[in-house]
C-alpha positions as a printed Julia matrix, in Angstrom:
80×3 Matrix{Float64}:
 49.1    -8.99  14.78
 52.1    -7.3   16.37
 49.91   -4.36  17.38
 47.67   -6.75  19.33
 50.67   -8.26  21.13
 52.01   -4.82  22.06
 48.53   -3.77  23.18
 47.95   -6.89  25.27
 51.37   -7.13  26.93
 53.03   -3.74  26.56
 56.35   -3.23  24.8
 58.6    -4.76  27.47
 56.6    -7.97  27.89
 55.71   -8.37  24.2
 57.44  -11.45  22.82
 58.49  -12.14  19.26
 57.29  -15.72  19.79
 53.73  -14.46  20.36
 53.86  -12.31  17.22
 55.2   -15.2   15.14
 52.52  -17.55  16.47
 49.7   -15.1   15.8
 50.97  -14.34  12.29
 51.52  -18.02  11.5
 55.04  -17.48  10.19
 58.48  -18.85  11.06
 60.93  -17.08  13.32
 63.36  -16.88  10.4
 60.82  -15.16   8.19
 60.0   -12.71  10.98
 63.64  -11.84  11.66
 64.32  -11.41   7.94
 61.9    -8.46   7.99
 62.36   -7.26  11.58
 65.8    -7.92  13.11
 64.84   -6.12  16.34
 61.61   -5.73  18.34
 61.86   -1.94  18.18
 61.67   -2.13  14.38
 58.36   -3.98  14.71
 57.01   -1.24  16.98
 58.11    1.45  14.51
 56.33   -0.39  11.69
 53.16   -0.68  13.8
 53.24    3.04  14.61
 54.21    4.27  11.14
 50.68    4.67   9.77
 49.08    6.27  12.86
 52.01    8.67  13.2
 51.7     9.65   9.53
 48.1    10.69  10.2
 49.01   13.22  12.9
 48.73   16.86  11.89
 51.88   18.34  10.38
 53.28   21.5   12.02
 52.09   23.71   9.16
 48.51   22.65   9.91
 48.59   24.14  13.41
 47.9    27.83  13.95
 49.71   30.23  16.3
 47.49   29.21  19.23
 48.25   25.52  18.77
 44.88   24.68  17.2
 44.56   22.38  14.22
 43.41   24.39  11.2
 40.21   23.73   9.26
 42.16   22.41   6.27
 43.95   19.92   8.5
 40.65   18.65   9.94
 39.25   18.26   6.44
 42.33   16.26   5.46
 42.15   14.1    8.61
 38.46   13.35   8.15
 38.38   12.83   4.38
 41.94   11.91   3.45
 41.78   14.59   0.71
 43.08   18.09   0.54
 40.97   21.02  -0.63
 44.14   22.88  -1.61
 45.31   22.48  -5.19
């Protein structure tokens, strides 16, 4: 829900009130989990950022290695 608000309005114009309304929760419940708007954005971005290639999966020319692509596409590593 918060991702949709950030997407629709951008970070600066995104309002907690819109996120609360879309989620169907109280302001108090929201602020118990997210005291600041930037913490909401970090939570929204946590999963996509975790899926980015790690530095060890990039070769000397800045290309993503075959193992990294396999991991990105399948969610599994071939290395054991």
